[in-house]
TIZATOR-781382 format. One line per 5 residues: their letters; for each residue x, y, z of C-alpha. Coordinates in Angstrom, 2 decimals, decimal comma. Layout:
BEGIN
a) X/Y/Z  ...
***
This chain:
BEGIN
xxxxx) 231,83/28,79/52,61  228,81/27,33/50,81  227,00/29,27/48,76  223,16/30,35/49,93  220,49/28,98/48,43
xxxxx) 218,93/30,59/45,51  215,30/31,51/46,17  213,10/31,70/43,43  212,10/35,40/41,69  208,48/36,19/41,54
xxxxx) 207,22/38,19/38,31  204,33/39,60/39,32  203,59/41,42/35,71  204,72/38,80/33,21  201,88/36,33/34,86
xxxxx) 199,36/39,14/35,03  199,53/40,03/31,62  199,23/36,16/30,22  196,08/35,88/32,55  194,87/39,15/30,90
xxxxx) 195,57/38,07/27,61  194,09/34,98/28,15  190,59/36,53/29,46  190,54/38,79/26,97  190,29/36,29/23,98
xxxxx) 188,18/34,38/26,04  185,44/37,43/25,82  186,43/37,92/22,21  185,69/34,34/21,30  182,17/34,46/23,77
xxxxx) 181,18/37,74/22,02  181,87/36,09/18,15  179,45/33,11/19,24  176,76/35,15/20,76  177,32/37,04/17,60
xxxxx) 176,99/34,07/15,43  173,66/33,09/17,45  171,90/36,11/17,40  172,46/36,71/13,29  171,54/33,34/13,00
xxxxx) 168,47/33,82/14,70  167,21/37,11/13,06  168,29/36,06/9,46  165,57/33,75/7,91  166,51/30,95/6,22
xxxxx) 166,83/31,64/2,29  163,84/29,86/0,57  165,93/27,06/-1,09  166,90/26,37/2,58  163,56/26,06/4,08
xxxxx) 163,01/22,12/4,63  159,81/20,73/5,67  159,84/18,63/9,14  161,62/15,84/8,42  163,44/16,75/5,27
xxxxx) 161,21/16,28/2,67  160,68/18,57/-0,62  161,05/22,21/0,13  157,99/24,23/0,88  157,97/26,10/-2,12
xxxxx) 158,39/23,11/-4,29  155,58/21,82/-2,93  153,71/24,92/-3,49  154,80/25,31/-6,86  153,76/21,58/-7,93
xxxxx) 150,56/22,32/-6,24  149,72/25,47/-8,49  151,31/24,40/-11,26  148,71/24,00/-14,38  147,35/21,09/-15,67
xxxxx) 149,16/19,77/-18,85  146,84/21,38/-21,73  145,47/19,44/-24,79  147,20/19,37/-27,52  147,01/22,14/-30,03
xxxxx) 146,18/21,48/-33,84  146,47/23,60/-36,37  143,83/23,49/-39,17  143,35/24,75/-42,59  141,53/24,26/-45,64
xxxxx) 141,00/25,13/-49,42  137,48/24,27/-51,07  138,74/23,27/-54,51  135,09/22,70/-56,33  131,76/22,50/-55,42
xxxxx) 129,51/20,16/-58,15  125,86/19,88/-57,37  123,15/20,75/-54,68  120,35/18,53/-54,56  118,15/20,34/-52,45
xxxxx) 115,25/17,26/-52,57  117,84/15,01/-50,95  119,55/17,21/-48,90  123,50/17,22/-49,85  126,11/18,51/-52,08
xxxxx) 129,17/17,81/-53,47  132,47/19,25/-52,43  136,21/18,60/-53,42  138,12/20,04/-50,82  142,04/20,15/-49,13
xxxxx) 142,60/19,83/-45,26  146,00/20,53/-43,79  146,95/19,91/-40,11  150,17/21,04/-38,16  150,99/20,00/-34,35
xxxxx) 153,72/18,83/-32,32  153,72/15,98/-30,36  154,90/12,39/-32,00  152,29/10,40/-30,70  149,16/11,48/-32,74
xxxxx) 148,45/12,02/-35,86  145,10/13,89/-36,39  145,19/13,95/-40,40  144,05/10,08/-39,48  142,01/10,26/-36,90
xxxxx) 139,80/13,37/-38,31  136,45/12,00/-39,14  133,91/13,97/-41,51  130,99/14,00/-39,64  127,97/14,92/-42,07
xxxxx) 129,54/12,85/-44,97  126,40/11,48/-47,07  127,00/8,28/-49,09  130,02/7,39/-48,03  130,79/4,48/-50,49
xxxxx) 130,39/6,92/-53,09  133,32/9,64/-51,18  137,34/9,74/-52,10  139,50/10,32/-49,20  143,30/10,26/-50,17
xxxxx) 146,50/11,21/-47,72  148,61/13,15/-49,81  151,71/12,09/-47,60  152,26/8,72/-46,94  153,42/9,96/-43,04
xxxxx) 153,39/13,04/-41,29  156,19/15,18/-42,84  158,63/16,75/-39,98  159,09/20,31/-40,28  162,33/22,00/-39,69
xxxxx) 161,44/24,18/-36,80  159,99/21,26/-35,31  156,84/19,51/-35,45  154,59/17,60/-37,92  152,76/18,21/-41,03
xxxxx) 150,03/16,51/-43,54  147,26/17,43/-45,71  144,69/15,41/-47,32  142,20/15,90/-49,81  138,41/14,98/-49,79
xxxxx) 135,72/14,40/-52,70  132,45/13,39/-52,04  128,81/13,82/-50,45  127,80/16,20/-47,69  124,42/16,69/-45,57
xxxxx) 122,42/19,23/-44,68  119,04/20,10/-43,77  118,32/23,14/-45,87  116,14/25,91/-44,72  113,78/27,04/-47,30
xxxxx) 111,20/29,58/-45,21  112,38/32,70/-47,69  112,61/30,33/-51,05  113,46/31,44/-53,51  115,68/34,36/-51,38
xxxxx) 117,22/31,99/-49,44  120,67/31,76/-48,18  121,98/28,61/-47,77  125,30/27,17/-45,63  127,13/24,60/-47,35
xxxxx) 129,01/22,93/-44,45  131,53/20,65/-43,97  131,94/19,27/-40,09  135,01/17,67/-38,62  136,08/16,12/-35,48
xxxxx) 138,55/13,63/-34,22  137,63/10,18/-33,43  140,28/9,33/-30,88  141,08/12,68/-28,65  138,50/14,52/-26,97
xxxxx) 138,44/18,39/-26,10  141,09/17,58/-23,21  143,39/16,18/-25,00  143,35/17,70/-28,43  141,82/21,11/-29,78
xxxxx) 141,70/22,58/-33,29  143,27/26,28/-33,93  142,44/27,94/-37,37  145,57/28,72/-39,17  145,75/32,14/-39,82
xxxxx) 143,15/34,79/-39,74  141,93/33,47/-43,26  142,43/29,46/-42,45  140,11/28,37/-45,24  139,96/29,62/-49,05
xxxxx) 138,08/28,98/-52,27  138,65/28,69/-56,19  138,35/32,67/-56,90  137,35/30,95/-60,27  134,66/28,57/-58,86
xxxxx) 131,17/28,53/-60,14  128,05/27,03/-58,57  125,09/27,29/-61,68  121,94/28,96/-60,11  124,01/30,55/-57,14
xxxxx) 126,37/33,02/-55,92  128,92/31,63/-53,95  129,90/33,80/-51,15  133,25/33,98/-48,98  133,73/30,53/-46,56
xxxxx) 134,55/30,58/-43,26  136,07/28,49/-40,28  134,71/28,25/-36,95  136,14/26,27/-34,13  133,44/24,32/-31,45
xxxxx) 133,01/22,02/-29,16  130,36/19,45/-29,40  129,07/16,94/-26,18  127,74/13,67/-26,73  125,35/12,94/-24,01
xxxxx) 127,03/9,02/-23,73  130,17/7,25/-23,50  128,99/5,08/-26,40  129,77/1,91/-24,17  132,64/2,73/-22,75
xxxxx) 133,02/2,88/-19,02  136,85/4,29/-18,59  135,16/7,82/-20,18  132,93/10,26/-18,21  129,18/9,77/-20,04
xxxxx) 129,43/13,33/-21,84  132,74/13,68/-23,50  133,35/16,94/-25,27  135,23/17,02/-28,73  136,52/20,32/-30,58
xxxxx) 135,03/20,54/-33,87  135,56/21,89/-37,28  132,87/23,77/-38,65  133,55/25,14/-42,82  130,73/27,02/-44,53
xxxxx) 130,31/28,59/-47,79  127,16/30,80/-48,12  125,42/30,63/-51,35  122,58/32,93/-52,87  120,36/33,03/-55,56
xxxxx) 120,51/35,87/-58,17  117,56/37,93/-56,97  116,48/39,70/-60,05  116,48/37,06/-61,92  114,47/34,38/-59,25
xxxxx) 112,15/37,57/-59,26  111,28/37,25/-62,96  110,97/33,49/-62,54  108,52/33,75/-59,48  106,41/36,52/-59,89
xxxxx) 106,05/36,94/-63,86  104,09/33,91/-64,13  101,71/34,63/-60,61  100,98/37,99/-62,20  100,13/36,98/-65,25
xxxxx) 97,62/34,31/-63,51  96,90/37,31/-61,64  95,63/39,67/-64,28  93,84/37,03/-66,14  91,66/36,07/-63,44
xxxxx) 91,23/39,96/-63,02  89,29/39,99/-66,36  86,68/38,27/-64,70  85,79/41,55/-63,14  85,32/43,31/-66,84
xxxxx) 83,05/40,56/-68,36  79,48/41,31/-69,34  77,62/40,25/-65,82  74,99/38,07/-68,15  78,10/36,08/-69,67
xxxxx) 78,48/34,05/-66,54  79,67/30,61/-68,33  82,88/32,59/-69,64  83,45/34,55/-66,42  83,53/31,57/-64,56
xxxxx) 85,75/29,39/-67,21  88,39/32,46/-67,12  88,84/31,72/-63,50  89,14/28,53/-63,27  91,64/27,69/-66,20
xxxxx) 93,39/30,55/-64,33  93,13/28,83/-61,16  94,12/25,19/-63,04  97,38/27,52/-64,30  98,75/28,32/-61,21
xxxxx) 98,31/25,24/-59,88  100,13/23,36/-62,19  103,04/26,63/-61,96  103,12/25,92/-58,39  103,85/21,81/-58,71
xxxxx) 106,76/23,08/-61,43  108,45/25,51/-58,98  107,98/22,97/-55,95  108,78/19,82/-57,93  112,69/20,57/-56,95
xxxxx) 112,40/21,26/-53,13  111,74/18,63/-50,70  108,71/18,27/-48,42  108,74/20,66/-45,36  106,90/20,96/-42,48
xxxxx) 106,04/24,77/-42,76  105,12/27,42/-45,53  107,68/28,72/-47,99  107,67/32,24/-48,95  106,89/31,16/-52,48
xxxxx) 103,71/29,07/-50,76  102,55/32,04/-49,40  102,71/33,91/-52,69  100,39/31,31/-54,25  98,31/30,99/-51,47
xxxxx) 97,56/34,67/-51,54  96,99/34,38/-55,40  94,62/31,49/-55,15  92,56/33,63/-52,71  92,37/36,09/-55,17
xxxxx) 90,87/33,75/-58,00  88,67/32,36/-55,42  87,24/35,62/-54,79  86,92/36,90/-58,48  85,22/33,24/-58,70
xxxxx) 82,97/34,11/-55,69  81,55/37,63/-57,14  80,57/35,82/-60,52  78,57/33,42/-58,29  77,15/36,03/-56,43
xxxxx) 75,68/38,24/-59,35  74,87/34,86/-61,60  71,17/35,25/-60,71  70,94/39,20/-61,41  68,76/39,87/-64,81
xxxxx) 69,83/42,38/-67,58  68,04/45,02/-65,65  70,89/45,70/-63,49  73,65/44,95/-65,55  74,51/48,77/-65,35
xxxxx) 74,83/48,04/-61,57  76,87/45,32/-61,28  79,27/46,92/-63,89  80,06/49,35/-61,69  79,93/47,34/-58,51
xxxxx) 82,65/44,90/-60,52  84,90/47,66/-60,82  85,20/48,27/-57,41  85,70/44,52/-56,54  88,45/44,92/-58,60
xxxxx) 89,97/47,60/-57,95  89,45/46,81/-53,88  90,73/42,91/-54,61  93,77/43,87/-56,47  94,86/46,87/-53,83
xxxxx) 94,62/43,83/-50,89  96,45/41,30/-52,93  99,25/43,66/-53,92  99,71/44,77/-50,28  99,87/41,25/-48,73
xxxxx) 102,12/39,96/-51,30  104,56/42,98/-50,89  104,56/42,28/-47,25  104,81/38,46/-47,71  108,02/39,43/-50,00
xxxxx) 109,46/42,21/-47,58  109,32/39,95/-44,40  111,33/37,19/-46,12  113,79/39,81/-47,42  114,20/41,56/-43,80
***
């Protein structure tokens, strides 16, 4: 007897378990994808990943480039040592200075010691410029160093309004002949960038403490070069040495001769009125002597378009003498009968004239020294 055919056996619990696992896996995968999408949208991109449309340079980099400061000018550290001041010529408005100037910088493309120019030099053929190094020395910490010595005439316009109690400033002005202030600027070397020989002497003057000042100078022209602006600015070094005259010595030399002449003119009031010729002769002699003293005192000074203090003192002395002579002339017609009255009036004239002269002279001196 043939065996009966076998019917397939169904296992519903096994098929349900497989489907359930597949569904769970699919749900987990969808949840993970959804969470990743949400996290991607919610989390901002880091700055480095923020690209401009089209995949160019990152925006922060572009902003940094736009906001980056322009490269600054090359800084050249400068110092000086004044070795000697040899002469002052007030009539020619010049003086001789012997000094050392040094420079420190970082760029290998420049040499400030070679391109620096003295702007107020005088009679350049007589000046001596000597580089103490053949080429700039490299410094151990980086950068370059160079020093030069310059000896020669410099010029300035002396201000003599307060002569002989004036203070003069002997200046040395330096600029770069090539680089403007946009490419190169000078910087003082420390707190005391300029020094002077402590034993330096200048006959007839007291030498003060020198100073260095860094300024800018703008030329209202391009010097014919169309590639530069019409008004280019240059960095400028100004060395200044103050010199003053000794006050006590100059007071004696100035006031004593004038005072002696004024006293001689004052004696006119004390000569008997009947001696008209003697009184006039005394006044004329004082006047001529005063003229000679003024010519001698101002012979070493230049011609200026203003009155110096010493000129004002001489003018007051002239006025005092002229008043005395005018008094003699006014009383010359009187006779001996009125001699006593004239003598009394002359004494009063002497007191008033001398008082006014002294007050005016003191005011002139006080104004100059203030």
